[in-house]
C-alpha positions in Angstrom: -2.4 -31.6 -131.3 1.0 -33.0 -132.5 1.9 -36.6 -131.8 5.1 -37.5 -130.0 7.1 -38.0 -133.2 6.2 -34.4 -134.4 7.4 -33.0 -131.0 10.7 -34.9 -131.2 11.3 -34.0 -134.9 10.5 -30.3 -134.4 14.0 -29.4 -133.2 15.7 -30.8 -136.3 13.3 -29.0 -138.6 13.9 -25.8 -136.7 17.6 -26.4 -136.7 17.6 -26.8 -140.5 15.5 -23.7 -141.0 17.6 -21.6 -138.6 20.9 -22.8 -140.3 19.8 -22.3 -143.8 17.9 -19.1 -143.2 20.2 -17.2 -140.9 23.5 -18.8 -141.9 24.4 -18.6 -138.2 26.4 -21.2 -136.5 24.6 -24.6 -136.2 23.8 -26.0 -132.8 24.3 -29.7 -132.0 21.1 -31.6 -131.3 20.7 -34.3 -128.7 21.4 -37.8 -129.9 17.9 -39.0 -129.1 16.5 -36.3 -131.5 18.9 -37.4 -134.2 17.9 -41.0 -133.7 14.3 -40.1 -133.9 14.9 -38.1 -137.1 16.9 -41.0 -138.6 13.9 -43.3 -138.0 11.3 -40.8 -139.2 8.6 -41.8 -141.7 9.3 -38.5 -143.5 12.0 -39.0 -146.2 12.7 -35.2 -146.2 13.6 -35.3 -142.5 15.9 -38.3 -143.0 17.5 -36.6 -146.0 18.2 -33.5 -144.1 20.5 -35.4 -141.8 23.0 -35.6 -144.6 23.5 -31.9 -144.2 23.7 -32.0 -140.4 26.8 -30.0 -139.3 28.0 -32.4 -136.6 28.9 -36.1 -136.3 25.8 -38.2 -136.2 25.5 -41.0 -133.6 26.9 -44.1 -135.3 23.7 -46.1 -135.0 21.7 -43.3 -136.6 24.4 -42.9 -139.3 24.3 -46.6 -140.1 20.5 -46.6 -140.1 20.6 -43.9 -142.8 23.2 -45.7 -144.8 20.8 -48.6 -144.9 17.8 -46.4 -145.6 15.3 -47.6 -148.2 15.6 -44.3 -150.1 18.6 -44.0 -152.3 18.9 -40.2 -151.9 19.0 -40.6 -148.1 21.8 -43.2 -148.5 23.8 -41.0 -150.9 23.5 -37.9 -148.8 24.5 -39.8 -145.7 27.7 -41.3 -147.2 28.7 -37.8 -148.2 27.9 -36.4 -144.7 31.0 -34.3 -144.3 31.5 -34.7 -140.5 31.2 -38.5 -140.7 34.2 -40.2 -139.1 36.6 -42.6 -140.9 35.4 -45.4 -138.7 31.7 -44.6 -139.6 32.6 -44.7 -143.2 34.4 -48.1 -142.8 31.3 -49.4 -141.1 29.1 -48.0 -143.8 31.1 -49.7 -146.5 30.6 -53.0 -144.8 26.9 -52.5 -145.2 26.9 -50.8 -148.6 30.2 -51.6 -150.5 28.6 -50.0 -153.6 29.3 -46.6 -152.0 33.0 -47.0 -152.2 33.2 -44.6 -155.2 31.3 -42.0 -153.1 33.5 -42.6 -150.1 36.7 -42.0 -152.1 35.6 -38.4 -152.4 34.9 -38.0 -148.7 37.4 -36.0 -146.7 37.5 -38.6 -143.9 37.8 -41.6 -146.2 39.9 -44.5 -145.0 43.5 -44.3 -146.2 43.0 -47.3 -148.6 40.4 -45.2 -150.4 42.2 -41.9 -150.2 45.0 -43.6 -152.1 42.6 -43.8 -155.0 41.3 -40.2 -154.8 42.1 -38.1 -157.9 44.6 -35.3 -157.3 42.4 -32.8 -159.0 39.6 -33.1 -156.4 41.9 -32.8 -153.4 42.9 -29.4 -151.9 46.0 -28.6 -149.9 44.5 -29.2 -146.5 43.3 -32.6 -147.5 46.7 -33.4 -149.1 48.4 -32.5 -145.8 45.9 -34.8 -143.9 46.7 -37.6 -146.4 50.4 -37.2 -145.9 49.9 -37.2 -142.1 48.1 -40.5 -142.4 51.1 -41.9 -144.2 53.5 -40.5 -141.7 55.4 -38.7 -144.5 58.8 -37.1 -143.8 59.4 -33.5 -144.8 61.4 -34.7 -147.9 58.4 -36.9 -148.9 56.0 -34.0 -148.4 58.1 -31.7 -150.5 58.3 -34.3 -153.3 54.6 -35.0 -153.1 53.6 -31.4 -153.3 55.9 -30.8 -156.2 54.4 -33.7 -158.0 50.9 -32.4 -157.3 51.8 -29.0 -158.7 53.4 -30.5 -161.8 50.5 -32.8 -162.6 49.1 -31.7 -166.0 45.5 -30.4 -165.8 44.3 -33.1 -168.3 45.6 -35.8 -165.9 44.3 -34.4 -162.6 41.3 -36.7 -162.6 43.2 -39.8 -163.5 46.3 -39.5 -161.4 45.6 -40.4 -157.8 47.1 -39.4 -154.5 48.4 -43.0 -154.2 50.1 -42.7 -157.6 52.0 -39.6 -156.4 52.7 -41.0 -152.9 54.4 -44.1 -154.4 56.8 -41.8 -156.4 57.4 -39.4 -153.5 57.9 -42.3 -151.0 60.3 -44.1 -153.3 62.4 -40.9 -153.2 
């Protein structure tokens, strides 16, 4: 007979299997199941939450950021649905993850400024400009600068570098 923890964790294991096997749309799980998974003794269950397709409850997210297993912490900081506020909170606990957070699509603006142009697609560049409240003229200059950025500089030139030029006009 399964103990209570096994019963609570079964839905997340089934969710992961269904998602990876069928490639069907993921289904959100109840917060109490996610919290139980975040507190599981099984590192594989905790690690799998990094691939969960929805925003995790903030307390579960922060528990995973402070997990004893480095792999769990790293997969959590890159959890793609994590919110900007969750990432800010995570960085107060684990400032060493700032380099990872720079590459997150929901990174705080202060980190997005340091994101290399070469790892930023058009949708994210639009989001970045929205955060800055860019005018149409600034947007046009910014995108021209992105397109003109030499390939050998796309990992050293940042969004912030180009924003300063586009914003200066």
